[in-house]
C-alpha positions in Angstrom: 66.3 89.1 83.0 66.8 90.0 86.6 64.7 93.2 86.3 61.9 91.4 84.5 61.9 88.7 87.3 61.6 91.4 90.0 58.8 93.2 88.2 56.8 90.1 87.4 57.2 88.6 90.8 56.1 91.9 92.5 53.1 92.2 90.1 51.9 88.6 90.7 52.4 88.9 94.4 50.5 92.2 94.6 47.7 90.8 92.5 47.4 87.7 94.7 47.5 89.4 98.1 46.0 92.8 97.7 48.9 94.2 99.5 48.0 97.2 101.7 50.3 100.2 102.4 50.9 101.9 105.8 50.0 105.5 106.6 53.5 106.9 106.0 54.4 108.5 102.7 58.2 108.4 103.5 60.5 106.1 105.4 63.8 107.3 106.7 66.3 104.8 108.2 69.2 106.1 110.2 72.0 103.6 111.0 74.2 104.2 114.0 77.1 101.9 113.3 77.9 99.8 116.4 75.3 101.2 118.7 74.5 99.1 121.7 71.0 99.4 123.1 72.1 99.9 126.7 73.7 103.2 125.7 70.3 104.8 124.9 69.4 107.2 127.6 68.5 110.8 128.2 72.1 111.9 128.9 74.0 110.2 126.1 71.4 110.3 123.3 68.6 112.8 124.2 67.1 112.9 120.7 67.1 109.1 120.3 65.7 108.7 123.8 62.8 111.0 123.0 62.2 109.2 119.7 61.9 106.0 121.6 59.3 107.6 123.9 57.4 108.8 120.9 57.5 105.4 119.2 58.6 101.8 119.8 61.8 100.6 121.5 62.5 97.0 120.3 64.1 95.7 123.5 65.0 92.2 122.1 66.6 93.1 118.8 69.1 90.9 117.0 71.9 91.2 114.5 72.8 88.3 112.2 76.0 86.4 112.5 78.7 87.3 111.8 77.7 90.4 113.9 79.7 92.8 111.7 78.9 95.7 109.5 78.8 94.4 105.9 77.0 91.2 106.9 74.2 93.1 108.7 74.0 95.9 106.0 73.2 93.1 103.6 70.8 91.5 106.0 69.0 94.8 106.3 68.9 95.3 102.6 67.7 91.8 101.6 65.7 90.7 104.6 67.7 87.4 104.6 70.5 85.6 106.3 74.0 85.3 104.8 73.3 81.8 103.3 70.8 83.4 100.9 72.4 86.9 100.5 75.9 85.6 99.9 77.8 88.0 102.3 79.0 86.3 105.6 81.9 88.5 106.8 83.5 92.0 106.5 86.5 90.1 105.1 86.3 86.9 103.1 88.6 84.7 101.0 87.2 84.9 97.5 89.9 83.3 95.3 88.1 84.2 92.1 88.6 87.8 93.1 92.0 87.6 94.8 93.6 84.2 95.2 96.4 85.4 97.5 94.6 87.2 100.3 91.2 88.2 101.7 89.0 90.9 100.3 86.9 93.7 101.9 83.5 92.7 100.7 82.2 96.3 100.5 85.2 97.7 98.6 84.2 99.1 95.2 86.8 97.0 93.3 85.6 93.8 95.1 81.9 94.6 94.4 82.6 95.3 90.7 84.7 92.2 90.2 82.1 90.2 92.1 79.3 91.4 89.9 81.4 90.8 86.8 82.0 87.1 87.6 78.4 86.4 88.8 76.6 88.4 86.1 75.4 91.1 88.6 74.6 88.6 91.4 77.5 89.5 93.8 74.6 89.9 96.2 72.4 86.9 95.5 69.2 88.8 96.2 67.7 92.1 95.2 68.1 94.9 97.8 65.4 96.9 99.4 66.4 100.0 97.3 66.3 97.9 94.1 62.9 96.5 94.9 61.4 99.9 95.7 62.9 101.4 92.5 61.4 98.7 90.4 58.1 99.4 92.0 58.4 103.1 90.9 59.5 104.5 94.3 62.4 106.9 94.6 65.3 106.0 97.0 68.3 107.9 98.4 71.2 106.3 100.2 73.9 108.4 102.0 76.7 106.7 103.9 79.8 107.9 105.7 81.3 104.4 105.1 81.8 102.3 102.0 79.2 99.8 103.3 76.5 102.0 101.9 77.5 100.8 98.4 75.9 97.5 99.1 72.4 99.0 99.4 72.2 100.2 95.7 75.4 99.3 93.9 74.5 98.6 90.2 75.7 101.3 87.8 74.2 99.8 84.6 70.5 99.2 84.0 69.3 101.6 86.6 65.5 102.2 86.4 65.6 105.4 88.5 67.8 108.2 87.2 67.3 110.3 90.3 68.1 107.6 92.8 71.6 108.2 94.2 73.8 106.1 96.5 76.5 108.1 98.2 79.2 106.0 99.9 81.9 108.1 101.5 82.9 110.4 98.7 81.7 108.3 95.7 78.3 107.8 94.2 76.3 105.5 92.1 75.7 106.8 89.4 79.4 107.8 89.5 78.7 111.3 88.0 76.3 112.3 90.7 79.0 113.1 93.2 79.9 116.3 91.3 76.5 117.8 92.1 76.9 117.3 95.8 80.0 119.5 96.3 81.1 117.7 99.4 83.5 119.6 101.7 86.6 117.8 103.1 86.3 115.2 105.8 88.6 117.3 108.2 89.7 115.1 111.1 88.5 116.0 114.6 89.4 114.7 118.0 86.6 112.2 117.6 87.6 110.1 114.5 84.6 110.2 112.2 82.2 112.9 113.5 83.1 115.3 110.7 82.4 112.9 107.8 79.1 111.9 109.5 78.1 115.5 109.7 79.0 116.1 106.0 77.1 113.1 104.8 74.1 114.0 106.9 74.0 117.5 105.4 74.4 116.0 101.9 71.3 113.8 102.5 69.0 116.5 103.9 70.4 119.2 101.6 71.3 118.5 97.9 70.1 114.9 97.9 66.7 115.9 99.2 66.7 119.1 97.1 63.7 118.3 94.9 61.8 116.3 97.4 62.1 113.7 100.1 61.9 110.3 98.4 59.8 107.4 99.6 62.8 105.7 101.1 66.0 107.3 102.5 68.9 105.6 104.4 71.6 107.5 106.3 74.6 105.3 107.5 76.6 107.0 110.2 80.1 105.7 111.1 79.8 106.6 114.8 79.9 105.3 117.5 81.6 102.4 115.8 84.8 104.2 114.8 85.5 105.7 118.2 84.5 102.5 120.1 87.0 100.6 118.1 89.7 103.2 118.7 89.0 104.3 122.3 86.9 101.5 123.9 83.4 101.4 125.2 82.1 103.9 127.6 85.1 106.2 127.4 84.7 110.0 127.2 85.5 110.0 123.4 83.0 107.1 122.8 80.3 109.1 124.6 81.0 112.1 122.5 80.7 110.0 119.4 77.2 108.9 120.6 76.3 112.5 121.0 77.5 113.3 117.5 75.2 110.6 116.0 72.4 112.0 118.2 73.0 115.5 116.8 72.8 114.1 113.2 69.6 112.4 114.0 68.3 115.7 115.3 69.2 117.4 112.0 67.2 114.8 110.1 64.2 115.2 112.3 64.4 119.0 112.2 64.5 118.9 108.3 61.5 116.7 108.2 59.6 119.1 110.5 60.7 122.1 108.4 59.3 120.4 105.3 56.0 119.7 107.0 56.3 116.0 106.6 57.4 114.7 110.0 53.9 113.3 110.6 54.0 111.6 107.3 57.3 109.9 107.9 58.3 106.7 109.7 61.8 107.0 111.1 63.9 103.9 112.0 67.1 104.2 114.0 68.9 100.9 113.8 72.4 99.6 114.4 74.2 96.9 112.5 75.7 95.1 115.6 76.5 95.5 119.2 80.0 95.8 120.8 82.5 94.1 123.2 85.8 95.0 124.8 89.0 93.3 123.7 90.4 91.1 126.5 93.4 89.7 124.5 94.8 89.8 121.0 95.2 86.6 118.9 97.1 85.6 115.8 95.3 82.5 114.8 97.4 82.1 111.6 100.6 82.1 113.7 99.1 79.7 116.3 98.1 77.2 113.6 101.5 77.5 111.9 103.3 76.8 115.2 101.1 73.7 115.4 102.3 72.4 112.1 99.6 73.7 109.7 100.6 75.7 106.6 98.5 78.6 107.6 98.8 82.3 106.6 96.9 85.5 106.4 98.3 86.1 102.9 99.8 83.7 100.4 103.0 84.7 98.7 102.3 82.5 95.7 99.2 80.6 94.4 98.1 78.2 97.2 98.2 74.4 96.9 96.1 71.8 98.6 96.6 71.8 102.3 97.3 75.5 102.6 95.1 77.3 105.1 93.9 80.9 104.6 93.1 82.6 107.9 90.8 85.6 107.7 90.2 87.6 110.9 86.9 89.3 111.4 87.5 90.6 114.9 85.5 88.3 117.2 85.4 85.4 114.6 88.2 83.8 112.6 87.4 82.2 109.2 89.6 79.2 108.1 89.7 78.2 104.4 91.5 74.9 103.7 92.6 74.7 100.1 91.4 71.4 98.7 89.0 70.9 101.7 91.0 67.9 102.9 88.7 66.3 105.6 91.5 64.8 107.6 93.3 68.1 107.9 90.1 69.9 108.8 89.3 67.3 111.5 92.8 67.6 112.9 92.5 71.4 113.0 89.1 71.3 114.7 90.4 68.9 117.4 93.2 71.3 118.1 90.9 74.3 118.3 88.5 72.5 120.7 91.3 72.3 123.3 92.0 76.1 123.2 90.7 78.6 125.8 90.0 81.2 123.1 87.5 79.1 121.2 83.8 79.8 121.8 81.7 78.2 119.1 83.3 76.1 116.3 81.3 75.8 113.0 82.2 73.6 110.1 81.0 73.0 106.5 80.6 69.3 107.1 79.4 67.7 110.4 82.3 67.1 112.9 81.9 65.8 116.4 81.6 68.7 118.9 80.8 71.4 116.3 77.7 72.9 114.6 77.5 73.1 110.9 77.6 76.5 109.1 73.9 75.9 108.2 73.0 76.1 111.9 73.8 79.9 111.9 72.8 80.5 108.3 76.3 81.3 106.9 76.8 78.4 104.5 77.4 80.5 101.4 79.1 79.3 98.2 82.2 81.1 99.4 82.0 80.0 103.0 85.1 78.8 105.0 85.7 75.3 106.1 85.8 76.3 109.7 84.5 79.4 111.5 85.5 80.1 115.1 83.5 82.5 117.2 85.8 83.5 120.0 85.0 82.8 123.6 83.2 85.7 125.3 82.6 86.6 129.0 80.5 89.1 130.9 83.6 90.8 132.3 83.4 94.6 132.6 86.0 97.0 131.2 87.4 100.0 133.1 84.3 102.1 132.4 82.1 99.4 133.9 80.7 98.2 130.5 80.1 94.4 130.4 81.1 92.1 127.6 84.6 91.1 126.6 86.3 88.6 124.2 89.6 87.9 122.4 90.2 89.6 119.1 91.6 88.4 115.8 92.6 91.8 114.5 95.2 94.6 114.6 93.4 96.4 117.5 94.6 96.2 121.1 93.5 95.3 124.6 90.6 97.5 126.0 89.7 98.7 122.5 86.3 97.7 121.1 85.5 94.8 118.8 82.5 92.7 117.6 81.5 90.0 115.1 81.1 87.1 117.6 78.2 85.1 118.9 78.4 87.0 122.2 75.0 88.5 123.2 76.8 91.9 123.6 77.6 91.7 119.8 74.4 90.0 118.6 71.9 92.2 120.5 71.7 95.7 118.9 69.4 98.7 118.6 66.1 99.3 116.9 63.8 102.2 117.6 61.0 103.3 115.2 58.5 106.1 115.4 56.0 107.7 113.0 52.3 107.3 111.9 52.5 103.6 111.5 54.0 102.8 114.9 52.6 102.4 118.4 53.4 105.3 120.7 55.5 105.0 123.9 55.7 101.3 123.7 58.5 98.8 124.4 58.4 95.6 122.3 59.8 92.7 124.2 59.2 90.2 121.3 62.2 89.2 119.3 63.1 91.2 116.3 66.1 91.4 114.0 67.9 93.3 111.3 66.4 90.8 108.8 63.0 92.3 109.7 63.8 95.8 108.4 63.3 95.2 104.7 59.9 93.3 104.9 58.6 95.9 107.4 59.6 98.9 105.1 58.1 97.1 102.1 54.9 96.6 104.0 54.6 100.2 105.0 55.3 101.5 101.5 52.8 99.0 100.0 55.4 97.1 97.9 55.4 93.2 98.0 58.7 91.4 98.2 59.6 89.6 95.0 60.4 86.4 96.9 60.1 85.2 100.5 62.4 86.9 103.0 63.8 85.3 106.2 62.6 88.3 108.2 59.0 89.2 109.2 56.9 92.3 109.2 57.0 93.8 112.8 53.3 93.8 112.9 52.9 93.8 116.7 54.5 97.3 116.8 52.3 98.8 114.1 49.1 100.7 114.6 47.4 98.6 111.9 47.4 95.4 113.9 48.9 93.1 116.5 50.9 89.9 116.2 48.8 86.8 116.0 51.8 84.5 116.3 52.2 82.0 119.1 54.6 83.0 121.9 58.3 82.9 121.1 60.0 79.5 121.6 63.7 79.4 122.6 65.9 76.4 121.8 69.4 75.6 123.1 71.5 73.3 121.0 74.6 71.5 122.5 77.6 69.8 121.1 80.3 68.0 123.0 83.5 66.0 122.3 85.7 63.8 124.5 89.2 64.9 123.8 90.7 62.3 126.2 92.3 64.6 128.8 89.4 67.2 128.4 85.9 67.5 127.2 84.8 70.2 124.7 81.3 71.7 125.1 79.6 74.4 123.1 76.0 75.7 122.8 73.9 77.8 120.6 70.7 79.5 121.7 68.0 80.6 119.2 64.5 81.9 119.4 61.7 81.3 116.9 58.8 83.7 116.5 56.4 84.5 113.7 58.1 82.1 111.4 61.5 83.7 111.9 64.6 82.4 113.7 66.8 84.7 115.7 70.3 83.9 117.0 70.6 84.8 120.7 74.1 83.7 121.6 76.6 80.9 121.6 79.7 80.0 123.5 81.9 77.0 124.5 84.9 75.9 126.5 87.1 72.9 127.2 87.1 71.3 130.7 89.7 68.9 132.1 88.3 65.4 132.7 87.6 64.7 136.3 
C-alpha cells in the first residue's frame, strides 16, 4: 500500500505540474558530520574552499532541532521537521521498543523493531532514496556511521535490486556487504579517518562499479568524532577536517576520471554545528536530589510518576510516566530557576515555556519536557566561540551539540555543478530540510507529498527566488518565580514558505 501511494502521488503530481528536471544527470551528496561553516577556508579545507568558489556557499544555513546527527539525517532524507518525520533525538525513550531505558534511534535493532510495530513507518515519511527509487532512479548510500541506515533502511519490498545502503560494515540488502570486501577499520591517531577513507573507496569503487547512479550519498564521520574527543580547533580536529577534505577530493577526482564531473551536482552538507563543553551535568541526579523519582535507566517496569531522563548532549529530554500535569508543572518551575537551563519546551502549555510544537518536535514519542541547555559565546582555548553545558559522558573542553545555540543550529552547505550559480554566496536562509526538495527538483522527480523545506531556487541557474524578503520573529516567554524572573526567547526566520530556527536561550534573574 505504501509503495502504491508513493507511485500514484508522484504520477498525479507530475501530471499536474509538468515537473522540469535540472541539467545534472547525477547528484552526489557528501556529509561532513559536525562541520561548522566557519572552519571552511583555504588552509583547513582546500578542496571544499575551491568547491565553494566554483559554486554556491549558503552562508545562512540551518540544522533542525535537536541539532544532532540522527535528527538531521532524517530531516535531509524527508525534507521535513521531526514532528512529521518522527525522529527528534539521537536517543529517545520508546517504551514499545525498550521500556527500561533509552534507545539509539539509528541502531539496526531499534529500526527493525520500530518498523515491526508501525508496519514499516518507523520513519513516518518516505525518504529521498525511496522516492527516487520508486521513480525509477538508482541510488547508492555509503556511510561510516550507522546513521546512514536511516536513508534507505527497508529490506523487504525493495524496488531497486542494485540500490545499496552501506552503514559502517553492514548493508541493505544484507547480502550486498559480501561483494564490497571492506578492509578493517584500523584505528589511527585521529579516531575515524580510516573508516571514512574505507567507506569513500567503497562508494567510488565497487558501489560505483557499473555506473554512477542518479543519486549518491557519502556520510563521513569526521570532523564530528574528533571534535567530540579532542575539542574544537585543536590540532587533531584540524587534521580531521583535512581528512574529510581529502575524501571529498577523491570523490571529485573519480567523477572527473569518469568524464561526468560537468554532469554532476555536488552538495557538501553537515548535519549540525558544534560547541565546547563548559560543564558536565547529570540532570537525572539533580532531579532525584530534588525529590523526583528520576533515572537514566529503570531497574524494573516504571510506574506513574517515574521520570526517564534522556541526555542528548546540549538538550535533556524528560519523560514523565503517566504525564501527571502537577508533577510536570513542579519540575518545570524547578528548572526555570536553574542556571543551566536555556529554553524549556513542554507538551502542554506552561507559563514561561514554549510548546514542543513551536520547534516542530511534537512527535508521537515526544517527551513531556525538553530542556535546551544555556549557551554562551565564550571561546575555548583555541579561540573558537560557542560553549554550553553538556548532559553526556564527555568532559569539559570536549565538543558537543544538539542545543538551540546558533553555533549548533548553523551548519554548512556548499553546492556546485551545472545547476548552480558560480562563485556566489547565498545570504538567504536555507536548511537541511531543503536538501530533499532541491535534489528532487534537479532530478525531475516530484515529491509524493508536501515537504517542509523548499527548493533552493535562488541558487540555481534556472531561476531566481521570487519570494518576499525573509522575515525574522522573536518569541518571548517569562514567568515570575517570586524571588526571580525566568525569561526565554526563540528566534525564527520565515522565507519562501519555510520556517527556520535561528537560536533560542534563556536565564533566570533575581527580582530587583
